[in-house]
C-alpha positions in Angstrom: -5.9 11.1 11.2 -1.7 10.8 10.0 -1.2 11.7 7.0 1.6 10.7 5.0 3.8 11.2 2.0 2.8 8.8 -0.5 -1.2 9.4 -1.0 -4.7 11.1 -1.1 -8.1 11.1 -0.2 -9.5 12.9 -2.8 -13.0 13.5 -2.9 -15.7 12.2 -5.7 -19.2 11.8 -6.4 -21.8 9.5 -7.3 -25.3 8.6 -7.8 -28.3 12.0 -8.0 -29.1 13.8 -5.4 -31.9 12.3 -4.1 -29.7 9.3 -3.3 -29.1 7.6 0.4 -26.4 6.7 1.8 -25.3 3.1 1.2 -26.9 3.5 -2.6 -27.1 5.1 -5.8 -26.9 8.2 -4.7 -24.1 8.4 -1.7 -20.9 10.6 -2.4 -18.0 8.6 -1.8 -14.2 8.5 -0.5 -11.9 7.0 -3.4 -7.7 7.0 -3.0 -6.0 7.6 -5.6 -1.3 8.0 -5.7 -0.2 11.3 -6.6 3.3 13.5 -5.9 2.0 16.8 -6.8 -1.7 18.2 -7.7 -4.5 19.6 -6.2 -7.6 18.8 -4.4 -11.1 20.3 -4.0 -12.1 20.9 -0.3 -15.1 19.0 0.1 -16.5 21.9 2.7 -16.1 24.0 -0.2 -12.9 26.3 0.2 -12.0 25.2 -3.4 -9.1 24.1 -5.1 -6.0 23.6 -2.8 -2.5 22.8 -3.8 -0.2 20.4 -2.5 3.5 19.7 -2.9 3.6 16.3 -0.5 0.9 14.1 -0.4 -1.5 14.5 2.9 -3.9 12.3 3.6 -7.3 14.0 3.8 -10.7 12.1 5.1 -13.4 13.1 3.4 -17.4 12.3 4.4 -20.1 11.6 2.1 -22.3 14.0 0.4 -25.0 13.7 -2.0 -24.3 15.4 -5.1 -25.9 16.6 -8.5 -25.0 14.1 -11.2 -24.2 17.5 -14.2 -22.1 18.6 -10.9 -19.5 14.6 -11.7 -18.3 15.9 -15.6 -17.0 18.9 -14.6 -15.5 17.7 -11.5 -13.3 15.3 -13.1 -12.1 17.2 -15.7 -11.3 19.8 -13.3 -9.7 17.4 -11.1 -8.1 16.3 -14.5 -6.7 19.7 -15.8 -5.8 20.8 -12.6 -3.6 17.4 -12.1 -1.6 18.2 -15.2 -0.3 21.7 -14.4 0.6 20.4 -11.3 2.6 17.3 -13.3 3.6 19.1 -15.9 7.2 20.7 -15.9 8.3 18.5 -12.2 6.5 15.5 -13.0 7.6 13.0 -10.9 10.0 9.8 -11.3 8.4 6.4 -11.6 11.2 5.5 -9.6 9.7 8.1 -6.7 6.0 7.3 -7.4 6.6 3.4 -6.8 9.0 4.4 -3.3 6.3 6.2 -2.2 4.1 3.9 -2.8 6.3 1.5 -0.8 6.9 4.4 2.6 2.8 4.3 2.1 2.2 0.3 3.1 5.8 0.9 5.6 4.0 3.1 7.7 1.0 0.8 8.1 2.7 -2.6 8.2 5.6 -2.1 10.7 3.1 -0.3 13.4 0.9 -3.5 12.7 3.6 -5.5 13.5 4.7 -4.0 16.5 1.3 -3.3 17.9 0.4 -7.7 18.2 1.9 -8.7 21.5 4.3 -11.4 21.2 2.4 -14.5 22.4 -0.1 -13.8 19.8 2.6 -14.3 16.8 1.4 -17.8 16.9 -2.4 -16.7 16.8 -3.8 -18.3 13.4 -8.2 -18.0 13.4 -9.4 -21.7 13.8 -13.7 -20.6 13.7 -13.9 -21.0 10.0 -12.3 -22.4 6.9 -9.4 -21.0 8.5 -7.2 -24.7 7.9 -3.9 -24.7 6.8 -3.4 -20.7 7.2 -0.3 -18.8 7.9 0.0 -17.7 11.9 -0.2 -14.4 12.8 4.3 -14.1 12.5 4.5 -16.1 8.9 2.3 -13.4 8.0 4.6 -10.9 8.6 7.7 -13.2 7.5 5.7 -14.0 4.4 5.5 -10.3 3.4 9.0 -9.9 4.1 10.5 -12.4 2.4 8.6 -12.0 -0.9 9.6 -8.1 -0.7 13.6 -9.9 -0.6 12.9 -12.2 -3.4 10.8 -9.7 -5.9 13.2 -6.6 -5.1 16.7 -8.8 -5.8 15.5 -9.8 -8.9 14.5 -5.7 -10.4 18.0 -5.0 -8.8 19.5 -8.3 -10.3 21.0 -9.6 -6.7 21.2 -12.6 -4.9 19.0 -12.3 -2.7 20.4 -11.6 0.9 18.4 -13.1 3.0 16.8 -16.2 3.2 12.6 -16.5 1.8 12.3 -20.2 4.1 10.2 -22.3 3.1 6.9 -21.4 1.6 8.0 -18.1 1.3 7.2 -17.5 5.0 11.1 -17.1 6.5 14.1 -18.6 7.4 13.4 -21.1 10.1 15.6 -19.6 12.5 12.8 -16.7 13.1 11.1 -17.3 16.9 10.8 -14.2 18.4 8.6 -10.9 17.7 11.7 -9.4 17.6 12.9 -11.5 15.0 10.1 -11.5 12.6 9.8 -7.5 13.4 13.7 -6.9 12.4 12.8 -9.2 9.3 10.2 -7.2 7.7 12.3 -4.3 8.5 15.2 -5.3 6.8 13.1 -6.9 3.9 11.3 -3.1 3.7 14.7 -1.0 3.6 16.0 -3.4 0.9 12.9 -3.3 -1.6 13.2 1.0 -1.0 16.9 0.4 -2.4 14.7 -1.3 -5.4 12.5 1.2 -5.9 15.1 3.7 -6.0 16.9 1.6 -8.5 14.3 2.3 -11.4 15.1 4.2 -14.3 13.4 5.0 -17.5 14.9 2.6 -19.0 15.0 0.0 -17.3 11.4 -0.5 -16.6 11.0 -2.8 -19.3 13.6 -4.6 -19.4 12.5 -8.4 -19.4 14.0 -10.2 -16.1 13.6 -13.7 -14.5 10.7 -14.0 -12.6 12.1 -15.3 -8.5 8.3 -17.2 -8.8 9.8 -19.9 -11.6 11.2 -20.2 -15.1 9.9 -17.7 -16.8 10.3 -13.8 -17.7 8.4 -10.9 -16.8 9.6 -6.7 -17.0 11.0 -5.2 -14.3 7.9 -2.9 -14.0 5.6 -6.2 -13.0 8.3 -7.2 -10.5 8.3 -3.2 -8.7 5.3 -3.5 -8.0 5.1 -6.9 -6.3 6.1 -5.1 -2.3 2.7 -3.2 -2.1 -0.3 -4.9 -3.9 1.6 -8.5 -2.6 1.8 -6.9 1.4 -1.7 -5.5 1.2 -3.1 -8.7 1.2 -1.5 -9.9 3.7 -1.5 -6.9 5.8 -5.4 -7.2 5.5 -5.4 -10.8 6.6 -2.8 -9.4 9.9 -5.8 -7.1 10.5 -8.2 -9.6 10.9 -5.9 -11.1 13.1 -5.3 -7.8 15.2 -8.8 -7.2 15.9 -9.7 -11.1 16.7 -7.1 -10.5 20.0 -8.5 -6.7 20.9 -6.1 -4.8 19.2 -7.0 -2.0 16.8 -4.7 -1.5 13.8 -2.7 2.3 14.5 -3.4 2.9 11.0 -7.1 2.7 12.7 -6.9 4.4 15.4 -8.6 8.0 15.9 
């Protein structure tokens, strides 16, 4: 599986040594967001340093519970050493997270055939759900909205009714272009962040209240992942394996 620059799979353990896969004793993989740090190789080759985040796929194993705490302490200590004098800025971390969803989202939008952009599930409870195309444009519209808020600028593109993008979006190319523009604008917003500006209160684009700039800066990632998951289902229902899931 191809690596990215913004996250790392880190091996962790859970449960008893006598556990079975899927039970309380199974090891598991979890992902954390890092810029620099160390990882422990599940193959037993020890601690390794890395400068840029890469995707490391680990396999479930069975572990003695007493090993969990030492490993956690070792990981925490190693990360502390790595982050010490050269800690990444919040701006860089958030921008890296945005790059991660970009590298999964855009290829999926490009992989879906043009004639499937108006697809929406009908079997089950899917009444009034967004089409695949509107999933793409909704992600983009929200990115534009919150990024304009973070930057304190007038939104450079139309969000459209229901935050589904402008009515002028008709073709697959239109949707993909709108998405790429929104991601580029979100990168601009992330890169503008400073330590001093994070807690500044700004007007929420979703109402009359105010929120911190940091609150808004996190939206493009978590909100996009929410709808990316729905897009994955739509794609698979049409025989398309998401590019991020291909071997």
